[in-house]
All heavy atoms as an XYZ file, in Angstrom:
957
protein
N      -1.289    -14.249     -8.936
C      -0.184    -13.436     -8.505
C      -0.567    -12.748     -7.197
O      -1.628    -12.167     -7.072
C       0.124    -12.432     -9.609
C       1.207    -11.484     -9.244
S       1.474    -10.394    -10.650
C       3.188    -10.313    -10.634
N       0.309    -12.788     -6.226
C       0.064    -12.182     -4.921
C       0.445    -10.711     -4.955
O       1.529    -10.376     -5.419
C       0.921    -12.910     -3.853
O       0.703    -14.291     -3.949
C       0.596    -12.417     -2.481
N      -0.434     -9.859     -4.472
C      -0.101     -8.432     -4.470
C       1.058     -8.161     -3.503
O       1.204     -8.843     -2.492
C      -1.382     -7.739     -4.003
C      -2.212     -8.794     -3.377
C      -1.756    -10.109     -3.922
N       1.891     -7.184     -3.817
C       3.016     -6.875     -2.935
C       2.508     -6.379     -1.585
O       1.464     -5.751     -1.497
C       3.784     -5.771     -3.667
C       2.816     -5.194     -4.647
C       1.827     -6.284     -4.950
N       3.256     -6.685     -0.569
C       2.903     -6.242      0.775
C       3.415     -4.832      0.976
O       4.560     -4.538      0.679
C       3.546     -7.151      1.829
O       3.436     -8.490      1.413
C       2.893     -6.995      3.155
N       2.548     -4.001      1.460
C       2.925     -2.616      1.725
C       2.942     -2.424      3.229
O       1.961     -2.704      3.900
C       1.921     -1.635      1.075
C       2.289     -0.203      1.409
C       1.857     -1.860     -0.414
N       4.079     -1.977      3.732
C       4.179     -1.733      5.174
C       3.397     -0.481      5.519
O       3.514      0.542      4.851
C       5.638     -1.553      5.573
N       2.587     -0.592      6.519
C       1.832      0.581      6.931
C       2.743      1.480      7.758
O       3.630      1.002      8.451
C       0.609      0.163      7.732
O       1.003     -0.538      8.875
N       2.511      2.782      7.670
C       3.348      3.680      8.453
C       3.125      3.440      9.936
O       2.042      3.018     10.338
C       2.864      5.079      8.040
C       1.537      4.882      7.415
C       1.497      3.468      6.919
N       4.145      3.668     10.734
C       3.970      3.454     12.164
C       2.871      4.349     12.710
O       2.721      5.480     12.267
C       5.327      3.812     12.769
C       6.085      4.526     11.711
C       5.435      4.203     10.403
N       2.132      3.811     13.644
C       1.072      4.604     14.256
C       1.710      5.685     15.114
O       2.642      5.431     15.844
C       0.164      3.711     15.113
C      -0.666      2.777     14.278
C      -1.626      2.005     15.128
C      -2.454      1.079     14.251
N      -3.403      0.312     14.993
N       1.177      6.849     14.980
C       1.705      7.967     15.736
C       0.830      8.173     16.958
O      -0.377      8.204     16.863
C       1.724      9.176     14.826
O       1.399     10.328     15.497
N       1.450      8.296     18.089
C       0.700      8.633     19.282
C       1.338      9.856     19.913
O       2.360     10.344     19.474
C       0.601      7.461     20.263
C       1.948      7.014     20.788
O       2.940      7.740     20.598
O       2.009      5.955     21.408
N       0.718     10.358     20.946
C       1.165     11.611     21.546
C       2.595     11.530     22.061
O       3.299     12.516     22.076
C       0.226     12.001     22.671
N       3.051     10.360     22.481
C       4.395     10.253     23.028
C       5.470     10.375     21.953
O       6.641     10.497     22.260
C       4.553      8.935     23.793
O       4.439      7.854     22.901
N       5.091     10.369     20.690
C       6.056     10.507     19.601
C       6.389     11.960     19.282
O       7.248     12.214     18.461
C       5.527      9.838     18.330
C       5.496      8.337     18.439
O       6.239      7.778     19.262
O       4.721      7.723     17.698
N       5.711     12.904     19.896
C       5.912     14.304     19.560
C       7.072     14.889     20.365
O       6.886     15.666     21.284
C       4.640     15.094     19.789
C       3.520     14.641     18.877
C       2.296     15.494     18.982
N       1.918     15.743     20.374
C       1.097     16.707     20.745
N       0.559     17.499     19.860
N       0.793     16.880     22.020
N       8.297     14.490     20.010
C       9.506     14.966     20.667
C      10.285     15.849     19.709
O      10.519     15.475     18.564
C      10.392     13.782     21.111
O       9.683     13.006     22.070
C      11.696     14.268     21.725
N      10.681     17.017     20.183
C      11.519     17.914     19.406
C      12.881     17.952     20.067
O      12.990     18.263     21.254
C      10.915     19.326     19.368
C      11.776     20.417     18.733
C      12.066     20.094     17.270
C      11.092     21.764     18.871
N      13.930     17.618     19.308
C      15.293     17.649     19.825
C      16.076     18.725     19.093
O      16.136     18.722     17.866
C      15.989     16.285     19.643
O      15.227     15.287     20.335
C      17.401     16.313     20.182
N      16.650     19.633     19.855
C      17.530     20.664     19.300
C      18.944     20.227     19.657
O      19.358     20.298     20.804
C      17.207     22.057     19.883
C      18.168     23.100     19.316
C      15.758     22.428     19.599
N      19.651     19.711     18.644
C      20.958     19.106     18.862
C      22.065     20.081     19.213
O      21.939     21.296     19.040
N      23.165     19.521     19.694
C      24.345     20.287     20.054
C      24.807     21.098     18.841
O      24.848     20.588     17.727
C      25.449     19.317     20.487
C      26.653     19.981     21.086
C      27.632     18.926     21.512
N      27.078     18.196     22.641
C      27.724     17.998     23.782
N      28.939     18.430     23.913
N      27.167     17.339     24.756
N      25.122     22.372     19.062
C      25.576     23.228     17.976
C      24.455     23.856     17.160
O      24.703     24.608     16.240
N      23.201     23.561     17.500
C      22.039     24.097     16.783
C      21.433     25.224     17.618
O      21.347     25.118     18.838
C      20.970     23.007     16.573
C      21.552     21.794     15.889
C      19.751     23.571     15.875
C      21.570     21.838     14.404
N      20.998     26.296     16.953
C      20.279     27.396     17.618
C      18.884     27.481     17.034
O      18.707     27.372     15.825
C      20.993     28.724     17.384
O      22.215     28.746     18.062
N      17.898     27.706     17.896
C      16.503     27.799     17.480
C      15.870     28.992     18.177
O      16.012     29.143     19.393
C      15.758     26.515     17.846
C      14.269     26.463     17.564
C      14.020     26.416     16.059
C      13.641     25.259     18.230
N      15.180     29.836     17.406
C      14.485     30.997     17.955
C      13.022     30.947     17.543
O      12.716     30.525     16.435
C      15.073     32.310     17.407
C      16.496     32.532     17.859
O      16.856     32.207     18.966
N      17.298     33.097     16.971
N      12.126     31.389     18.437
C      10.722     31.476     18.059
C       9.777     30.946     19.102
O      10.058     30.983     20.288
N       8.650     30.422     18.640
C       7.635     29.828     19.508
C       7.599     28.333     19.275
O       7.695     27.880     18.132
C       6.256     30.395     19.198
C       6.040     31.791     19.684
C       4.608     32.234     19.473
O       3.694     31.380     19.469
O       4.418     33.440     19.316
N       7.450     27.590     20.368
C       7.328     26.133     20.268
C       6.059     25.750     21.005
O       5.875     26.123     22.164
C       8.538     25.412     20.901
C       9.844     25.860     20.240
C       8.364     23.899     20.811
C      11.092     25.398     20.970
N       5.170     25.013     20.325
C       3.972     24.534     21.004
C       3.553     23.194     20.441
O       4.034     22.773     19.398
C       2.827     25.560     20.927
C       2.499     25.963     19.525
O       2.439     25.129     18.631
N       2.299     27.246     19.313
N       2.686     22.547     21.179
C       2.105     21.261     20.782
C       3.141     20.153     20.623
O       3.045     19.328     19.733
C       1.274     21.404     19.517
N       4.130     20.125     21.495
C       5.038     18.971     21.519
C       4.907     18.339     22.902
O       4.551     19.008     23.864
C       6.489     19.367     21.228
S       7.290     20.317     22.515
N       5.180     17.068     22.984
C       5.109     16.411     24.283
C       6.416     16.545     25.048
O       6.421     16.616     26.261
C       4.764     14.924     24.126
C       3.290     14.746     23.846
O       2.491     15.572     24.301
O       2.939     13.777     23.157
N       7.515     16.594     24.327
C       8.821     16.620     24.985
C       9.783     17.449     24.146
O       9.903     17.247     22.946
C       9.340     15.185     25.118
C      10.627     15.062     25.864
C      10.882     13.577     26.172
N      12.254     13.389     26.539
C      13.132     12.667     25.859
N      12.760     12.031     24.775
N      14.365     12.564     26.269
N      10.466     18.377     24.800
C      11.499     19.167     24.149
C      12.829     18.802     24.773
O      12.983     18.852     25.996
C      11.236     20.670     24.329
C      12.341     21.612     23.846
C      12.544     21.482     22.329
C      12.038     23.055     24.230
N      13.781     18.405     23.951
C      15.129     18.069     24.407
C      16.068     19.129     23.852
O      16.140     19.319     22.638
C      15.565     16.666     23.930
C      16.979     16.358     24.386
C      14.585     15.607     24.425
N      16.779     19.825     24.738
C      17.662     20.913     24.333
C      19.107     20.509     24.601
O      19.516     20.365     25.746
C      17.327     22.218     25.094
C      18.262     23.340     24.668
C      15.874     22.605     24.902
N      19.847     20.327     23.515
C      21.282     20.046     23.615
C      22.078     21.243     23.092
O      23.250     21.387     23.378
C      21.633     18.797     22.816
C      20.960     17.557     23.355
C      21.105     16.345     22.445
O      21.578     16.497     21.292
O      20.728     15.242     22.886
N      21.419     22.103     22.305
C      22.017     23.311     21.750
C      21.463     24.528     22.465
O      21.348     24.537     23.687
N      21.085     25.565     21.688
C      20.582     26.812     22.253
C      19.187     27.098     21.710
O      18.970     27.067     20.504
C      21.514     27.961     21.880
C      21.086     29.295     22.430
C      22.072     30.378     22.035
C      21.601     31.726     22.526
N      22.498     32.805     22.079
N      18.253     27.370     22.619
C      16.880     27.698     22.241
C      16.502     29.015     22.903
O      16.680     29.178     24.108
C      15.895     26.589     22.684
C      14.460     27.014     22.437
C      16.199     25.280     21.974
N      16.005     29.952     22.098
C      15.414     31.189     22.609
C      13.985     31.170     22.131
O      13.724     31.339     20.937
C      16.159     32.414     22.077
C      17.550     32.562     22.658
C      18.214     33.874     22.276
O      17.542     34.928     22.344
O      19.396     33.831     21.908
N      13.048     30.921     23.062
C      11.671     30.691     22.626
C      10.672     30.872     23.750
O      11.026     30.922     24.926
C      11.543     29.281     22.064
N       9.409     30.910     23.330
C       8.273     30.797     24.236
C       7.741     29.385     24.033
O       7.372     29.015     22.919
C       7.220     31.837     23.898
N       7.741     28.598     25.081
C       7.318     27.199     25.014
C       5.972     27.059     25.706
O       5.828     27.431     26.873
C       8.360     26.311     25.694
C       8.069     24.824     25.803
C       8.004     24.190     24.423
C       9.132     24.131     26.647
N       4.990     26.518     24.978
C       3.666     26.307     25.575
C       3.072     25.020     25.026
O       3.500     24.517     23.999
C       2.750     27.493     25.271
O       2.568     27.622     23.880
N       2.082     24.519     25.730
C       1.383     23.300     25.336
C       2.358     22.149     25.120
O       2.285     21.411     24.143
C       0.537     23.553     24.083
C      -0.477     22.445     23.848
O      -0.811     21.736     24.813
O      -0.921     22.278     22.698
N       3.303     22.015     26.036
C       4.309     20.952     25.974
C       4.338     20.297     27.353
O       4.196     20.977     28.363
C       5.670     21.559     25.627
S       6.951     20.348     25.275
N       4.505     18.989     27.387
C       4.468     18.281     28.667
C       5.774     18.349     29.432
O       5.763     18.495     30.646
C       4.074     16.821     28.446
C       2.633     16.664     28.039
C       2.257     15.223     27.890
C       0.815     15.104     27.425
N       0.468     13.751     27.038
N       6.916     18.226     28.751
C       8.172     18.221     29.491
C       9.311     18.818     28.685
O       9.278     18.846     27.455
C       8.541     16.803     29.927
O       8.889     16.019     28.815
N      10.306     19.283     29.421
C      11.529     19.792     28.814
C      12.705     19.107     29.485
O      12.683     18.863     30.691
C      11.637     21.337     28.932
C      12.853     21.858     28.167
C      11.697     21.766     30.383
C      12.889     23.376     28.044
N      13.692     18.773     28.689
C      14.928     18.189     29.193
C      16.066     19.024     28.606
O      16.188     19.133     27.382
C      15.054     16.738     28.741
C      16.320     16.064     29.199
C      16.423     14.641     28.671
O      15.388     13.951     28.607
O      17.540     14.242     28.315
N      16.860     19.629     29.469
C      17.989     20.435     29.010
C      19.268     19.698     29.379
O      19.554     19.492     30.557
C      17.966     21.842     29.635
C      16.647     22.547     29.304
C      19.156     22.658     29.129
C      16.475     23.901     29.958
N      20.016     19.292     28.357
C      21.276     18.561     28.558
C      22.340     19.526     29.088
O      22.178     20.740     29.037
C      21.725     17.946     27.236
N      23.468     18.982     29.570
C      24.559     19.810     30.093
C      25.009     20.858     29.089
O      25.366     21.971     29.466
C      25.757     18.938     30.495
C      25.583     18.249     31.818
C      26.837     17.517     32.267
O      27.964     18.009     31.991
O      26.700     16.464     32.901
N      24.990     20.529     27.814
C      25.417     21.457     26.769
C      24.314     22.421     26.357
O      24.540     23.318     25.558
C      25.868     20.673     25.532
O      24.784     19.897     25.029
N      23.112     22.265     26.906
C      21.959     23.031     26.455
C      21.716     24.326     27.199
O      22.033     24.458     28.383
N      21.115     25.278     26.480
C      20.709     26.562     27.045
C      19.326     26.898     26.500
O      19.106     26.874     25.295
C      21.690     27.668     26.642
C      21.241     29.113     26.902
C      21.056     29.376     28.396
C      22.240     30.096     26.311
N      18.403     27.192     27.403
C      17.067     27.655     27.025
C      16.893     29.045     27.611
O      17.029     29.234     28.821
C      15.979     26.719     27.555
C      14.594     27.091     27.081
C      13.993     26.376     26.054
C      13.900     28.148     27.659
C      12.710     26.723     25.614
C      12.629     28.498     27.219
C      12.040     27.786     26.194
N      16.571     30.021     26.755
C      16.260     31.379     27.191
C      14.853     31.685     26.736
O      14.506     31.447     25.586
C      17.201     32.398     26.540
C      18.586     32.423     27.090
C      19.361     33.559     26.441
C      20.728     33.698     27.056
N      21.454     34.868     26.509
N      14.036     32.207     27.661
C      12.676     32.559     27.280
C      11.691     32.180     28.359
O      11.981     32.280     29.541
N      10.524     31.704     27.923
C       9.483     31.319     28.872
C       8.982     29.918     28.543
O       8.957     29.519     27.385
C       8.321     32.307     28.826
O       7.714     32.283     27.553
N       8.614     29.199     29.605
C       8.086     27.845     29.425
C       7.037     27.571     30.492
O       7.268     27.834     31.669
C       9.210     26.820     29.512
N       5.898     27.046     30.060
C       4.853     26.551     30.957
C       4.663     25.091     30.622
O       4.171     24.760     29.548
C       3.558     27.329     30.754
C       3.617     28.726     31.287
C       2.243     29.379     31.316
O       1.257     28.685     31.643
O       2.174     30.572     31.011
N       5.082     24.212     31.539
C       5.110     22.788     31.255
C       4.726     21.977     32.488
O       4.590     22.511     33.580
C       6.518     22.351     30.785
C       7.551     22.844     31.770
C       6.819     22.839     29.412
C       8.937     22.435     31.460
N       4.606     20.669     32.292
C       4.291     19.769     33.393
C       5.548     19.409     34.188
O       5.574     19.524     35.393
C       3.609     18.496     32.859
C       3.223     17.500     33.938
C       2.228     18.055     34.949
O       1.337     18.823     34.611
N       2.403     17.684     36.206
N       6.612     18.954     33.516
C       7.828     18.506     34.196
C       9.068     19.043     33.499
O       9.073     19.209     32.273
C       7.900     16.973     34.215
C       6.776     16.350     35.021
O       6.664     16.664     36.216
O       6.001     15.574     34.443
N      10.133     19.267     34.275
C      11.389     19.752     33.714
C      12.559     19.018     34.360
O      12.564     18.783     35.565
C      11.532     21.252     33.939
N      13.544     18.664     33.536
C      14.764     18.000     33.990
C      15.928     18.808     33.404
O      16.151     18.793     32.195
C      14.791     16.558     33.493
C      15.889     15.735     34.144
O      16.962     16.284     34.449
O      15.679     14.529     34.335
N      16.652     19.513     34.262
C      17.628     20.484     33.786
C      19.036     20.120     34.228
O      19.340     20.130     35.422
C      17.244     21.902     34.256
C      15.850     22.223     33.705
C      18.294     22.916     33.820
C      15.261     23.494     34.143
N      19.881     19.817     33.247
C      21.300     19.564     33.480
C      22.138     20.720     32.951
O      23.297     20.867     33.316
C      21.744     18.275     32.779
O      21.058     17.165     33.306
N      21.564     21.528     32.069
C      22.238     22.689     31.490
C      21.729     23.959     32.139
O      21.601     24.030     33.356
N      21.383     24.967     31.308
C      20.935     26.252     31.844
C      19.559     26.646     31.310
O      19.269     26.448     30.138
C      21.918     27.359     31.469
C      23.251     27.223     32.163
C      24.166     28.386     31.848
N      24.232     28.584     30.404
C      24.672     29.687     29.827
N      25.058     30.703     30.542
N      24.717     29.787     28.511
N      18.766     27.205     32.201
C      17.478     27.803     31.843
C      17.521     29.231     32.354
O      17.802     29.467     33.528
C      16.302     27.060     32.484
C      14.968     27.631     32.069
C      14.225     27.020     31.088
C      14.477     28.800     32.646
C      13.007     27.555     30.675
C      13.275     29.351     32.243
C      12.536     28.722     31.255
N      17.189     30.206     31.469
C      17.154     31.616     31.851
C      15.829     32.196     31.390
O      15.510     32.131     30.204
C      18.309     32.384     31.195
C      19.671     31.880     31.608
C      20.812     32.540     30.838
O      20.556     33.454     30.030
O      21.958     32.116     31.038
N      15.049     32.723     32.335
C      13.781     33.328     31.958
C      12.675     32.998     32.932
O      12.890     32.903     34.136
N      11.475     32.815     32.387
C      10.288     32.531     33.199
C       9.909     31.062     33.019
O       9.596     30.636     31.915
C       9.142     33.436     32.760
C       7.910     33.286     33.610
C       6.852     34.281     33.196
C       5.629     34.119     34.078
N       4.581     35.078     33.729
N       9.941     30.318     34.121
C       9.672     28.879     34.081
C       8.546     28.541     35.040
O       8.633     28.833     36.232
C      10.936     28.096     34.464
C      10.810     26.579     34.574
C      10.420     25.971     33.236
C      12.114     25.977     35.072
N       7.487     27.934     34.495
C       6.387     27.444     35.319
C       6.286     25.944     35.099
O       6.036     25.488     33.983
C       5.058     28.119     34.936
O       5.192     29.536     35.107
C       3.919     27.611     35.806
N       6.513     25.186     36.177
C       6.457     23.727     36.130
C       5.341     23.289     37.060
O       5.434     23.451     38.273
C       7.803     23.094     36.561
C       7.722     21.580     36.498
C       8.939     23.617     35.706
N       4.270     22.764     36.485
C       3.122     22.348     37.293
C       3.443     21.109     38.129
O       2.909     20.938     39.210
C       1.918     22.089     36.394
C       1.405     23.366     35.726
C       0.224     23.109     34.817
N       0.528     22.222     33.692
C       1.090     22.616     32.552
N       1.423     23.865     32.380
N       1.315     21.760     31.578
N       4.299     20.254     37.637
C       4.671     19.023     38.339
C       6.036     19.148     38.988
O       6.263     19.990     39.841
N       6.981     18.323     38.516
C       8.299     18.196     39.149
C       9.384     18.942     38.373
O       9.563     18.729     37.185
C       8.658     16.718     39.224
C       9.979     16.432     39.875
C      10.102     14.926     40.085
N      11.421     14.589     40.513
C      12.277     13.868     39.806
N      11.932     13.405     38.627
N      13.458     13.596     40.277
N      10.116     19.787     39.081
C      11.281     20.471     38.541
C      12.510     19.803     39.126
O      12.713     19.822     40.340
C      11.255     21.959     38.904
C      12.530     22.762     38.634
C      12.949     22.678     37.171
C      12.343     24.212     39.083
N      13.309     19.183     38.271
C      14.532     18.496     38.692
C      15.720     19.283     38.162
O      15.842     19.484     36.950
C      14.547     17.071     38.125
C      15.826     16.330     38.381
S      16.026     16.068     40.146
C      17.382     14.959     40.170
N      16.578     19.745     39.061
C      17.795     20.446     38.661
C      18.966     19.532     38.996
O      19.205     19.216     40.169
C      17.924     21.808     39.364
C      16.685     22.671     39.065
C      19.209     22.515     38.920
C      16.629     23.956     39.838
N      19.661     19.103     37.968
C      20.793     18.184     38.133
C      22.029     18.927     38.658
O      22.047     20.151     38.720
C      21.118     17.493     36.802
C      19.952     16.730     36.210
C      19.677     15.482     36.968
N      18.495     14.797     36.421
C      18.052     13.661     36.890
N      18.644     13.062     37.896
N      16.989     13.099     36.360
N      23.080     18.196     38.989
C      24.258     18.763     39.642
C      24.944     19.869     38.845
O      25.524     20.770     39.410
C      25.269     17.659     39.962
O      25.717     17.053     38.763
N      24.854     19.852     37.523
C      25.477     20.897     36.706
C      24.436     21.863     36.144
O      24.765     22.727     35.350
C      26.278     20.271     35.576
C      27.415     19.433     36.116
C      28.444     19.126     35.093
C      29.463     18.233     35.769
N      30.787     18.439     35.355
N      23.192     21.714     36.581
C      22.119     22.555     36.084
C      22.025     23.886     36.804
O      22.377     24.006     37.982
N      21.553     24.901     36.081
C      21.335     26.223     36.670
C      20.061     26.815     36.086
O      19.902     26.886     34.878
C      22.504     27.160     36.385
C      22.313     28.525     37.024
C      23.511     29.424     36.867
C      23.247     30.743     37.591
N      24.388     31.656     37.487
N      19.171     27.237     36.974
C      17.921     27.883     36.583
C      17.944     29.285     37.161
O      18.186     29.462     38.356
C      16.698     27.106     37.119
C      15.411     27.845     36.800
C      16.666     25.696     36.548
N      17.705     30.279     36.304
C      17.677     31.647     36.801
C      16.499     32.384     36.183
O      16.120     32.147     35.050
C      18.986     32.376     36.479
O      19.215     32.407     35.091
N      15.912     33.274     37.005
C      14.778     34.055     36.540
C      13.596     33.931     37.480
O      13.748     33.832     38.686
N      12.406     33.880     36.900
C      11.170     33.733     37.656
C      10.743     32.271     37.556
O      10.474     31.781     36.461
C      10.100     34.641     37.061
C       8.816     34.663     37.844
C       7.809     35.635     37.237
O       8.226     36.675     36.706
O       6.612     35.313     37.291
N      10.705     31.584     38.700
C      10.477     30.136     38.700
C       9.295     29.785     39.592
O       9.251     30.177     40.755
C      11.738     29.379     39.195
C      11.524     27.880     39.141
C      12.962     29.790     38.396
N       8.347     29.025     39.030
C       7.229     28.469     39.797
C       7.256     26.963     39.598
O       7.487     26.496     38.489
C       5.904     29.044     39.298
C       5.786     30.535     39.552
C       4.498     31.084     39.026
N       3.396     30.470     39.764
C       2.141     30.509     39.358
N       1.809     31.087     38.239
N       1.198     29.936     40.080
N       6.978     26.217     40.656
C       7.044     24.764     40.554
C       6.062     24.099     41.509
O       5.675     24.679     42.515
C       8.465     24.269     40.857
C       8.901     24.594     42.266
C       8.605     23.727     43.322
C       9.564     25.771     42.552
C       8.970     24.035     44.616
C       9.934     26.083     43.839
C       9.633     25.217     44.869
O       9.988     25.525     46.149
N       5.684     22.869     41.168
C       4.847     22.059     42.048
C       5.702     21.277     43.028
O       5.463     21.273     44.230
N       6.735     20.607     42.512
C       7.688     19.857     43.333
C       9.082     20.239     42.870
O       9.301     20.474     41.678
C       7.515     18.349     43.151
C       6.167     17.831     43.567
C       6.028     16.345     43.225
O       6.754     15.801     42.409
N       5.068     15.703     43.864
N      10.037     20.263     43.786
C      11.393     20.685     43.458
C      12.400     19.688     43.999
O      12.308     19.270     45.153
C      11.677     22.066     44.058
C      13.091     22.626     43.887
C      13.398     22.867     42.407
C      13.231     23.924     44.671
N      13.344     19.319     43.147
C      14.451     18.461     43.573
C      15.724     19.032     42.965
O      15.778     19.292     41.757
C      14.243     17.021     43.102
C      15.304     16.078     43.607
C      15.025     14.616     43.274
O      13.880     14.292     42.886
O      15.955     13.818     43.398
N      16.725     19.268     43.809
C      17.992     19.815     43.342
C      19.117     18.903     43.803
O      19.273     18.669     45.003
C      18.235     21.240     43.886
C      17.076     22.167     43.534
C      19.556     21.800     43.351
C      17.175     23.552     44.150
N      19.910     18.398     42.840
C      21.073     17.600     43.185
C      22.164     18.518     43.728
O      22.204     19.712     43.414
C      21.613     16.858     41.954
C      20.728     15.742     41.475
C      21.320     14.993     40.287
O      22.317     15.458     39.691
O      20.766     13.930     39.949
N      23.076     17.962     44.511
C      24.210     18.697     45.041
C      24.968     19.358     43.898
O      25.347     18.683     42.934
C      25.140     17.744     45.812
C      26.341     18.382     46.492
C      25.885     19.375     47.557
C      27.208     17.309     47.121
N      25.132     20.675     43.948
C      25.804     21.409     42.884
C      24.844     22.153     41.973
O      25.229     23.100     41.303
N      23.589     21.728     41.926
C      22.595     22.414     41.105
C      22.278     23.788     41.683
O      22.413     23.996     42.891
N      21.862     24.722     40.835
C      21.618     26.091     41.285
C      20.264     26.595     40.809
O      19.828     26.282     39.703
C      22.684     27.032     40.729
C      24.080     26.705     41.160
C      25.083     27.644     40.497
O      24.762     28.777     40.156
N      26.298     27.176     40.315
N      19.630     27.404     41.665
C      18.399     28.093     41.300
C      18.512     29.505     41.855
O      18.819     29.691     43.030
C      17.144     27.335     41.803
C      15.873     27.969     41.263
C      17.130     27.222     43.289
C      14.628     27.113     41.458
N      18.327     30.509     40.976
C      18.546     31.905     41.341
C      17.394     32.733     40.799
O      16.994     32.553     39.649
C      19.873     32.423     40.724
C      20.086     33.887     41.063
C      21.044     31.585     41.174
N      16.858     33.634     41.626
C      15.809     34.524     41.156
C      14.613     34.524     42.069
O      14.714     34.252     43.259
N      13.460     34.790     41.498
C      12.206     34.789     42.239
C      11.617     33.384     42.132
O      11.338     32.908     41.037
C      11.244     35.824     41.648
C       9.950     35.887     42.382
N       9.812     36.550     43.576
C       8.741     35.349     42.107
C       8.579     36.424     43.997
N       7.904     35.699     43.124
N      11.413     32.735     43.287
C      11.025     31.329     43.294
C       9.724     31.162     44.074
O       9.602     31.673     45.191
C      12.138     30.471     43.945
C      13.447     30.702     43.201
C      11.761     29.004     43.943
C      14.661     30.467     44.040
N       8.756     30.461     43.478
C       7.477     30.209     44.128
C       7.095     28.747     44.012
O       7.218     28.165     42.935
C       6.359     31.018     43.472
C       6.432     32.497     43.650
C       5.248     33.205     43.008
O       4.283     32.536     42.594
O       5.296     34.431     42.915
N       6.609     28.191     45.103
C       6.034     26.844     45.071
C       4.534     27.005     44.846
O       3.927     27.964     45.320
C       6.282     26.122     46.376
N       3.940     26.080     44.101
C       2.495     26.096     43.905
C       1.928     24.795     44.434
O       2.614     23.780     44.499
C       2.127     26.247     42.413
O       2.679     25.161     41.690
C       2.642     27.550     41.852
N       0.673     24.825     44.797
C       0.010     23.614     45.255
C      -0.782     23.021     44.109
O      -0.895     23.618     43.045
C      -0.930     23.928     46.438
O      -1.905     24.865     45.987
C      -0.168     24.508     47.615
N      -1.374     21.872     44.328
C      -2.141     21.194     43.285
C      -3.301     22.049     42.786
O      -3.685     21.977     41.632
C      -2.660     19.856     43.799
N      -3.852     22.897     43.661
C      -4.980     23.735     43.244
C      -4.532     25.044     42.607
O      -5.338     25.895     42.285
C      -5.923     24.001     44.419
C      -5.250     24.784     45.537
O      -4.065     25.163     45.411
O      -5.919     25.020     46.565
N      -3.210     25.213     42.440
C      -2.698     26.397     41.760
C      -2.360     27.545     42.694
O      -1.863     28.572     42.252
N      -2.619     27.403     43.995
C      -2.272     28.465     44.935
C      -0.760     28.612     45.000
O      -0.013     27.654     44.826
C      -2.832     28.133     46.317
N      -0.324     29.828     45.239
C       1.113     30.078     45.252
C       1.617     30.258     46.671
O       0.936     30.774     47.532
C       1.437     31.334     44.455
C       1.112     31.169     43.003
C       1.566     32.314     42.197
N       0.849     33.529     42.544
C       0.996     34.673     41.928
N       1.828     34.769     40.929
N       0.315     35.735     42.280
N       2.863     29.839     46.883
C       3.551     30.027     48.149
C       4.965     30.497     47.801
O       5.701     29.798     47.119
C       3.614     28.706     48.940
C       4.497     28.801     50.144
N       4.133     29.512     51.250
C       5.726     28.311     50.384
C       5.122     29.425     52.143
N       6.088     28.710     51.630
N       5.327     31.681     48.239
C       6.645     32.224     47.920
C       7.682     31.532     48.786
O       7.593     31.557     50.013
C       6.685     33.751     48.124
C       8.083     34.282     47.870
C       5.676     34.419     47.217
N       8.673     30.911     48.141
C       9.758     30.251     48.860
C      10.901     31.202     49.143
O      11.419     31.278     50.227
C      10.308     29.062     48.050
C       9.472     27.816     48.228
O       8.562     27.829     49.058
O       9.732     26.842     47.512
N      11.352     31.886     48.103
C      12.540     32.716     48.264
C      12.657     33.700     47.131
O      12.117     33.497     46.066
C      13.781     31.824     48.287
N      13.364     34.740     47.401
C      13.754     35.677     46.350
C      15.247     35.896     46.506
O      15.711     36.258     47.570
C      12.992     37.006     46.498
N      15.985     35.579     45.481
C      17.438     35.681     45.567
C      17.951     36.549     44.434
O      17.396     36.575     43.352
C      18.057     34.285     45.469
N      19.020     37.262     44.697
C      19.632     38.104     43.653
C      20.930     37.497     43.180
O      21.603     36.832     43.814
C      19.886     39.518     44.168
C      18.567     40.242     44.415
O      17.650     40.094     43.608
O      18.485     40.964     45.428
């Protein structure tokens, strides 16, 4: 008699650590140790040890985030530090204290507040302060 075949669970790697907060969902607290956060609803949190954040048009993130890359189509309010690329889409709005390595803003996108560019070595360069 042949033993039944048991499917092994899929191998988990770092790229599988995605947290999605769906439309109509609210989340409060601390978020850490995820590779990617996708916000379609509302998040009020401190985000750390995460590689990237994606905020959909319907999404709102309030709080603080220190990440590698950000792609914002919705709204971010608070303190945002992006070591790599900050992409603000045409319907995106970022307000608060913003630090970034690289910045790209589509026509219609908005950035308001205290804004600083950083270099690869972490040095800061103040770009603008807007009210």
